[in-house]
C-alpha positions, 0 to 999 in steps of 0.5 A: 739585780737582786735575786730573792730565793725562797727555800723550804726545809723538808725531810731528806729525799733519801729518808723513808717517810713514816706516818705517825701512829695516830695518823695525824701527819708525817713523822718528823721527830729525829728525822734527817731534814734538808733543803728541798731539792728544787730549792737547791737548784734555785740557789745554785742558779742564783749563784751562777747568775751572780758569778756571771755578773747578771745578779748582784745580790742573793737573798735566801728566805724561808718560812717555818720553824726556827730549825729552818735557820740551818737550811738558810745557812746551807743556802748561805754556804752555797753562795747566798749573801744574806738570809731572812727567816719568817719564823712560825710554828703554824703549818703553812699553806701555799697561799700563806707562803705566797702572801708572806713572800709578797710582803718580803718582795715589797720590802726587798724589791728584787728584780727576780724571784727564783724558786723551786717548782714544788716541794717534795714533801707535799708536791703542791706546785702552787706557791710560785704561781700564786705569788706571781698572781698576787704581785701581777708579775710575769712568770716562767714555770718548770724552767730548765734553761735561763738566759739574759736577753736585753732587759729581760730573760728568755727561759725554756720551760718543760711542758707535756709536749716537749719544750717551750721558750718564752721571753719575760720582762723583769721583775718576774717569777721563775720556778725551776725544774730538775734539769736546770743545773746540778747544785754544788756542794758547799765547801768547808770554808764557805760553811764557816763563812756562812755562820757570819753572814747576816740572817734576819728573823721576822714574824708573820705579824711583822709582815702583816700576814695572817697565816691561819690554816684554812685546810684541816688535815683529817687523817694521813695514812700510808698507801696499801701494800701491793699484793704479790704477783703470780706467775702464769704458765702460758700466754692464754692464761695471762690473757685470761687473767687480764680479762677476767681478774684484772679486767683491764682488757 
């Protein structure tokens, strides 16, 4: 079974995000970038599936700037077999990415699309669901456990009320959650080998997809600074402030 793993290049999760001075967006110049943490989990799970004999080939795919090649090389170093970069400098919205992935799926014909549930830069949590809708494939979202069952998969989903188990027929779309696994660190030999693995570059036009943005960002601003707290001398004073100042009781 071929597994397609979409990944995204985002600002490193350990870096403090800064807004541009003109409020037009988030500052990315001279900022450390990395693979989206949820995407790392998806790559790790695909590699584990291949090690277990469930998957036969892992194809990593990313859409964005040419620098996304670095992120794809990281996926290759982790264990992906080859990579595809859909190169564009246009800001991509979830629906545009889903349409691009649909075109890649039609070309690659994978048995499973394994992806992060969301990207930590915008937290949209839409692309996987949109892709499933466009393809008409079954989907399992917020997945924390995957098991092969017959000709399909049994997955455990993290939902508000606890855990939910669902059975899916293949091909299918899975979006993974944090507790699925712990991604491995790429070893130096594998990093060197990744440089020789195939990485194909295509344009959105090659896939017949219009990625023109449909949403215009008017302004980006940081949240207001929190006011300093105060100490109270008694429970009665605390209750009074909660009631008359905070007005929460």
